Every structure is written in structure tokens, then in C-alpha cells.
VOGU-3710 file (C-alpha; in Angstrom, 3 decimals, decimal comma):
1> mtldvrgisy> 33,950/156,604/-143,384  36,844/157,881/-141,301  38,578/156,005/-138,426  41,731/158,015/-139,010  43,442/156,717/-135,863  43,783/152,923/-135,776  45,485/151,538/-132,735  45,776/149,303/-129,706  46,782/149,874/-126,091  49,979/148,610/-124,469
11> lvdevsaeva> 50,805/148,256/-120,763  54,372/149,457/-120,295  54,954/148,792/-116,585  54,812/145,008/-116,899  57,823/144,477/-119,177  61,400/145,584/-119,768  62,260/148,298/-122,255  63,657/145,637/-124,597  60,442/143,612/-124,584  58,388/146,761/-125,102
21> rddlrvireq> 60,449/147,696/-128,153  60,000/144,261/-129,683  56,244/144,361/-129,077  55,860/147,896/-130,411  57,576/146,921/-133,638  55,065/144,072/-133,982  52,231/146,527/-133,332  53,505/148,754/-136,138  54,644/146,200/-138,705  52,346/143,223/-138,148
31> lnctavilig> 49,193/144,649/-136,546  49,370/147,618/-138,960  48,477/150,137/-136,244  49,027/153,843/-136,788  48,969/154,723/-133,074  49,356/153,175/-129,636  48,044/154,099/-126,202  50,848/153,570/-123,705  49,424/152,881/-120,238  51,412/152,934/-117,021
41> mdlpkmisaa> 52,867/154,773/-114,044  56,583/154,126/-114,577  57,634/157,386/-116,237  61,062/156,255/-117,550  59,504/153,143/-119,106  56,670/155,235/-120,527  58,937/157,773/-122,209  61,317/155,104/-123,475  58,421/153,211/-125,062  56,866/156,387/-126,477
51> eyaleiglda> 60,150/157,505/-128,014  60,649/154,158/-129,699  57,045/154,074/-130,927  57,531/157,484/-132,526  60,816/156,435/-134,106  59,176/153,500/-135,903  56,137/155,460/-137,095  53,508/155,012/-134,397  51,784/158,054/-132,935  52,110/157,930/-129,134
61> wiephpvdlk> 49,139/158,527/-126,836  50,454/158,722/-123,289  48,134/157,624/-120,480  49,245/157,720/-116,850  47,055/155,278/-114,966  46,811/156,108/-111,252  44,826/153,812/-108,986  43,651/154,928/-105,541  45,902/157,995/-105,389  44,883/161,156/-103,584
71> ykkvitnlat> 43,458/163,699/-106,020  46,312/166,146/-105,445  48,815/163,413/-106,306  46,848/162,567/-109,450  47,268/166,165/-110,616  50,972/166,439/-109,815  51,632/163,067/-111,431  49,771/164,120/-114,568  51,768/167,356/-114,768  55,004/165,359/-114,605
81> faaaaenlrm> 53,886/163,048/-117,408  52,610/166,014/-119,430  55,961/167,802/-119,210  57,768/164,678/-120,391  55,247/164,256/-123,199  55,855/167,854/-124,262  59,555/167,145/-124,697  58,631/164,337/-127,069  56,053/166,475/-128,863  58,651/169,150/-129,580
91> rypgrvalia> 60,799/166,528/-131,293  57,869/164,805/-133,020  55,357/167,584/-133,801  51,782/166,459/-134,269  52,412/162,875/-133,167  51,993/162,920/-129,393  48,696/163,071/-127,484  48,008/163,006/-123,755  45,252/161,058/-122,011  44,563/162,786/-118,689
101> gcefslhlgg> 43,397/159,593/-116,956  41,085/156,628/-117,177  37,700/155,991/-115,562  38,323/158,100/-112,469  34,995/157,013/-110,951  36,248/153,423/-110,905  39,991/153,755/-110,295  40,020/156,548/-107,716  38,462/156,336/-104,277  35,961/158,946/-103,141
111> mipgwsetvr> 33,985/159,187/-106,372  31,519/156,583/-105,129  31,513/154,559/-101,883  33,797/151,545/-101,825  37,137/150,769/-100,209  38,514/148,856/-103,204  38,342/149,041/-106,984  36,470/145,723/-107,071  33,801/146,980/-104,685  33,476/150,220/-106,660
121> llltirwrrf> 33,091/148,245/-109,881  30,270/146,170/-108,424  28,536/149,268/-107,035  28,959/151,058/-110,344  27,507/148,184/-112,354  24,521/147,637/-110,083  23,776/151,053/-108,601  25,384/153,689/-110,807  22,082/155,435/-111,513  21,977/156,360/-107,834
131> frrrinrkvn> 25,538/157,705/-107,945  25,380/159,332/-111,402  25,059/162,928/-110,224  27,824/162,488/-107,645  30,087/160,726/-110,159  29,705/163,430/-112,791  30,242/166,263/-110,336  33,420/164,774/-108,875  34,854/163,519/-112,182  34,386/166,851/-113,949
141> rllgralvaa> 35,781/168,817/-110,993  38,935/166,686/-111,011  39,211/166,782/-114,807  38,979/170,584/-114,732  41,992/170,729/-112,428  43,802/168,082/-114,467  43,270/169,954/-117,699  44,653/173,195/-116,275  47,767/171,412/-114,979  48,356/169,597/-118,264
151> revfggpity> 47,827/172,654/-120,474  50,469/174,580/-118,529  53,204/172,259/-119,781  51,799/170,329/-122,769  50,937/171,932/-126,091  49,431/168,946/-127,888  45,967/167,388/-127,976  44,474/166,074/-124,725  41,624/163,698/-123,991  40,404/161,461/-121,160
161> asaswedvdw> 39,437/157,771/-121,280  35,971/158,041/-119,768  33,784/155,242/-118,525  30,558/154,845/-120,474  28,545/155,955/-117,408  30,537/159,178/-116,912  29,038/162,335/-118,445  32,158/164,393/-119,159  32,266/168,062/-120,083  34,453/167,874/-123,195
171> sgfdfagvnl> 34,578/171,604/-123,887  38,213/171,964/-122,809  39,470/168,797/-124,501  40,527/168,104/-128,082  38,886/164,683/-128,338  35,992/163,022/-126,552  37,363/159,682/-125,340  35,344/156,735/-124,072  35,898/153,103/-123,137  32,962/151,549/-124,939
181> yrtrnnsavf> 31,862/147,918/-124,929  28,846/146,219/-126,498  27,175/143,652/-124,234  23,955/141,683/-124,083  22,471/144,430/-121,914  23,065/147,300/-124,342  23,233/145,619/-127,768  19,690/146,605/-128,790  20,398/150,318/-128,262  24,164/150,372/-128,790
191> edrlrariar> 24,219/152,075/-132,192  21,568/154,622/-131,201  23,583/155,545/-128,125  26,774/155,740/-130,193  25,115/158,168/-132,618  23,841/160,244/-129,704  27,294/160,290/-128,111  28,869/161,485/-131,363  26,217/164,175/-131,790  26,439/165,624/-128,291
201> ggkplvitef> 30,195/165,411/-127,736  31,110/168,393/-129,869  34,591/166,941/-130,374  35,997/164,094/-132,494  35,208/160,801/-130,760  37,981/158,330/-129,945  37,174/154,874/-128,558  39,942/154,410/-126,013  39,010/150,830/-125,057  36,972/147,969/-126,503
211> gcgsfvgaaq> 37,257/144,192/-126,617  36,218/140,941/-124,926  37,553/137,581/-123,794  38,179/134,420/-125,822  35,358/132,077/-124,858  31,854/131,228/-125,952  29,624/133,992/-124,609  32,383/136,601/-124,226  30,770/138,887/-126,803  27,721/139,164/-124,564
221> rgpgsfkivn> 29,850/139,908/-121,482  32,216/142,479/-123,023  34,111/144,150/-120,148  32,786/141,496/-117,774  34,787/138,748/-119,494  37,180/138,560/-116,546  34,359/137,309/-114,304  34,741/133,724/-115,535  37,843/133,441/-113,314  37,520/132,159/-109,752
231> wfglqpkira> 40,417/133,814/-107,949  39,818/132,064/-104,625  41,815/128,929/-103,884  45,397/127,802/-104,258  45,441/129,015/-107,861  42,947/130,881/-110,040  40,690/128,703/-112,173  38,206/129,172/-114,985  34,668/128,549/-113,784  33,103/125,336/-115,041
241> gnvrservqa> 31,140/125,444/-118,275  33,270/128,016/-120,128  34,701/126,946/-123,485  37,656/128,634/-125,188  36,906/130,374/-128,503  39,337/132,769/-130,141  36,851/133,088/-132,975  34,346/134,823/-130,670  36,865/137,477/-129,664  38,033/138,016/-133,250
251> ayvgdmielw> 34,470/138,429/-134,510  33,616/140,883/-131,722  36,667/143,084/-132,282  36,236/142,978/-136,057  32,572/143,940/-135,771  33,430/146,848/-133,485  36,122/148,196/-135,824  33,618/148,058/-138,687  31,008/149,781/-136,524  33,339/152,618/-135,479
261> drhevhgcfv> 34,302/153,132/-139,107  30,711/153,124/-140,348  29,703/155,750/-137,801  32,689/157,977/-138,636  34,404/157,672/-135,287  37,740/159,515/-135,419  39,841/156,740/-133,897  39,859/153,509/-131,903  42,235/151,538/-129,702  41,676/147,836/-129,101
271> ytfalreyph> 42,150/146,768/-125,479  44,827/145,405/-125,332  48,025/143,883/-126,759  48,835/141,677/-123,744  47,696/141,157/-120,159  50,673/139,319/-118,719  48,845/138,210/-115,558  46,376/136,223/-117,707  48,644/133,628/-119,391  47,503/130,788/-121,627
281> fadptrdldm> 47,540/127,208/-120,301  46,714/124,048/-122,232  44,644/122,956/-119,238  41,246/124,657/-119,836  40,598/124,974/-116,104  43,741/127,118/-115,748  43,595/128,943/-119,094  43,350/132,525/-117,821  43,787/133,790/-121,369  40,144/132,860/-121,968
291> asfsvvkvdp> 39,170/135,740/-119,664  41,801/138,101/-121,059  41,347/140,989/-123,482  44,797/140,278/-124,950  45,151/139,813/-128,683  48,116/137,508/-128,016  48,296/134,502/-125,710  51,081/134,860/-123,155  53,457/132,041/-122,206  53,082/131,275/-118,462
301> edvarwepkq> 56,766/130,358/-118,225  57,991/133,594/-119,791  55,549/136,490/-120,114  57,799/138,100/-122,734  56,887/135,250/-125,093  53,525/135,119/-126,798  51,641/133,780/-129,803  49,104/135,730/-131,874  45,419/134,894/-131,449  42,775/135,008/-134,165
311> tfheiarrya> 41,937/138,551/-133,061  45,500/139,624/-133,840  45,103/138,545/-137,452  41,629/140,112/-137,717  42,936/143,484/-136,548  45,939/143,271/-138,869  43,716/142,486/-141,853  41,249/145,281/-141,228  43,855/147,920/-140,423  45,913/146,964/-143,515
321> imnadprrna> 42,902/147,588/-145,753  42,290/150,961/-144,110  45,965/151,933/-144,299  45,837/151,430/-148,049  43,049/154,038/-148,339  44,666/157,421/-149,151  41,797/159,265/-147,429  42,883/157,930/-144,044  46,043/159,770/-143,108  45,132/161,740/-139,978
331> sakdivhd> 47,198/161,918/-136,803  47,291/164,025/-133,668  48,510/166,974/-135,705  45,143/167,236/-137,428  43,463/168,336/-134,203  44,395/171,833/-133,090  43,191/172,823/-129,622  41,985/176,294/-128,825
//
């Protein structure tokens, strides 16, 4: 067993620096994480959060998250983030990693047809086999340019948070990263595909995203948990027939952590600490938290306030047991790139 990196992701753009610091301390001291993926496009907030995470003992994985930017801008933006990350790495050797991007085929236009991210998601889900060759060609071409730009200014380990349908050339990276979800459609072959992914990657595998919503049936939907929300109307509502269940989410996340560990995955990051635009309401028809991947339920009156869900406690329990194992002490410093 391994799972040397045990973490969760955190969206930095949505909150103040003060709120981020409070949450990061919870992630370290209560969730028992050893690392955090910081996601966002606000560079000052990103670096402030990363610096604080490092101060309190969390390894910082920095992920700029562009959506619908021109490819040239994606590269220049990454270089800016990489240079800032290098300044942190020099002060905290071996504890800073860079994620070059996330699911380019979904978040960036031009990879597949579709004028919006929603349209691209639907096309990807239903027709990705027809776009696979195009997706892989364009993703790897952009990643090649991104890697060159990042390596010029950043001396630490680099990965990319790939979609499960993207076939990435990992030869220039330090980790193979993938957002990986078990659903009803892939559950029968999930472990076989995981073993194959580990075998062919050639680099330590890091699961950069996994999770589900908090309702009966969410474990079968995985990344599609958000689809139970009807966004049309005066206010978003949960579609009829869906029943809240924090237990379902906790069981799913716990099972996945055990699975990653059993298959000797290098690291994993639960998605995610909080999605502030999916607050919890007592009214089940308005309870957007049911569709959220958050491990805390957010107060609709003040998104800085939250309460832990059952998943929070499940993660804390499992990570605490692993932290007590002296064999599990790896960090970014244990991967040396060529």
C-alpha cells in the first residue's frame, strides 16, 4: 500500500484570504490532509493561500484553472503562475507542485465543437469516441507547449489534471494525473482500467479529482451528480424524486480512498472542500448541496460559514489512520524530474 499524498482540493477565488486561511487550517488539522490542490485564476489569492498552506504543514499543489481562454493566453498565464510557484518552492523545497491545467478538452474551446463548456460536456459524454483522436492531438500539442513554458521558470514536479477520456503523453511530466470517477457505466471494469492506467502511465499516478453528490443514487452518477439541479426558473431547484443522503457520499469517497490505496496509487485529492454556489437549504427542493461535491455544507446566508458532512468525518478518519503509518511520509520532494 502507498497513497503517500493524501489531500483535497480548494477553490481559492471564491473567498477572502482570511476565510481561505481558516479553511486551510481545518484541512490540515481536522481533515488530516498532507497536501491541498489550490484551484483558481486569482494569482495573489493563490499565492497567499499556498504560502499559508505551506506554513501550517500542507504541501501546495498549484492549479491555474483557465476556462475558454485562447491557447496563447493559457500558456502565458501558466508561466506567470509557474514563476510565482517557483518563488515558493525556493523557500519550501520539495513541497510545491504545479498542475499545468485541468481537462483542457472540456474547459477550452476548439478541442471539440461546442460554443460553451456545457455543450462540450454533453458532446464529450455522448460522442467522445468520435472526437478522441482530435482531442488527444490537440490536448498533447497544448500540453507540450505548456510544459516547456513551465519548465523554464519552475524547478519542481509538474503534472496535469487530465479527463479520463484524454490519452496524455506523460513522458515529460513527473506524475500522471487524472480526474477519475466510478459510475454505474464503468463500475464493472473500473479496477481493471485503473490497473491498466497505472501500468501504462510510466509515472506515479495521482488522482486529482474524485467524489459525488449527497443523495440516493449519487454513487452511480459520480461526476454527473450536478445534473439533479434544474437551473431554469426563478431559482434553481432539485429535480423531483431525489432524496438527500450524506451517507452515500461518505461511503463513495471512503471506498475510493481504500481503492486508491489498495492499488498503490501515489496520491489522491478529494473534490472538493466547498462549492460555495451550491449551498445547503432545509427545503429539499432548494437544497443545492445535494448535487454538490463539497465535503461541507455551506450556509446560504454566509458562504464563509459551513458545517462538516459525513464525508468530512470519513476522510478525516481514513487519513488519520494513514498518517499514523510511518511508511507513508512522501511529498513532492520524493519525485525528482529529469
